[in-house]
C-alpha positions as CSV (number, residue, x, y, z in Angstrom):
1,M,0.1,-0.2,0.2
2,S,1.6,3.2,-1.3
3,F,1.1,6.7,0.3
4,E,2.4,10.1,0.2
5,A,5.7,11.2,2.4
6,K,5.4,13.1,4.7
7,Y,9.4,13.9,6.0
8,P,12.4,13.5,4.2
9,D,14.0,10.0,4.1
10,R,16.7,8.2,1.8
11,C,14.9,4.9,-0.4
12,A,16.3,1.8,0.8
13,E,16.4,0.3,-3.0
14,C,17.5,3.2,-5.3
15,G,19.4,5.4,-1.9
16,D,18.2,8.3,-3.5
17,R,16.3,11.3,-1.6
18,I,12.7,10.8,-0.6
19,E,11.0,14.3,-1.2
20,P,7.6,15.2,0.8
21,G,4.7,14.7,-1.9
22,E,6.6,11.6,-3.3
23,Q,4.7,7.6,-3.5
24,V,6.4,5.4,-1.1
25,A,5.8,2.5,0.7
26,Y,7.0,-0.1,2.9
27,S,9.0,-3.0,1.9
28,D,10.7,-4.9,4.0
29,D,10.6,-2.5,6.8
30,E,12.3,0.2,4.6
31,L,11.3,3.1,3.3
32,V,10.9,3.0,-0.9
33,H,9.9,4.8,-3.5
34,V,7.4,3.7,-5.1
35,A,8.5,3.2,-8.8
36,C,11.6,1.1,-7.3
37,E,9.1,-1.0,-5.5
38,T,7.7,-2.4,-8.7
39,E,10.4,-1.9,-11.4
40,P,12.2,-5.5,-11.8
41,Q,15.6,-4.9,-10.5
42,R,18.4,-6.9,-12.9
43,E,21.2,-8.5,-11.0
44,D,23.2,-8.4,-14.6
45,D,23.8,-6.5,-16.7
46,P,22.4,-7.0,-20.5
47,D,26.0,-6.2,-21.7
48,E,27.9,-9.2,-20.4
49,A,25.8,-12.0,-22.4
50,C,27.4,-13.9,-24.4
51,G,27.4,-13.5,-27.9
52,M,27.5,-17.1,-28.4
53,C,24.3,-18.9,-26.5
54,W,23.1,-15.3,-25.5
55,L,23.8,-16.6,-21.3
56,V,25.3,-14.7,-18.3
57,H,28.2,-16.8,-17.1
58,S,31.1,-16.0,-15.8
59,G,33.6,-18.0,-17.9
60,E,34.0,-18.2,-22.0
61,C,31.3,-20.1,-24.1
62,F,33.1,-23.8,-25.8
């Protein structure tokens, strides 16, 4: 459930400031921007995908 922030704070997801009036929500007891909560966070960089198999892995594709 989202609500309007009344006080400045820091987003636990992206680290940016939360300003009064922005839409925020609690995620695991921490305050986050609503946009941060709904956007899936990718752990990998798409530029790191293997050109042969299109997987992201730590070694070369054989």
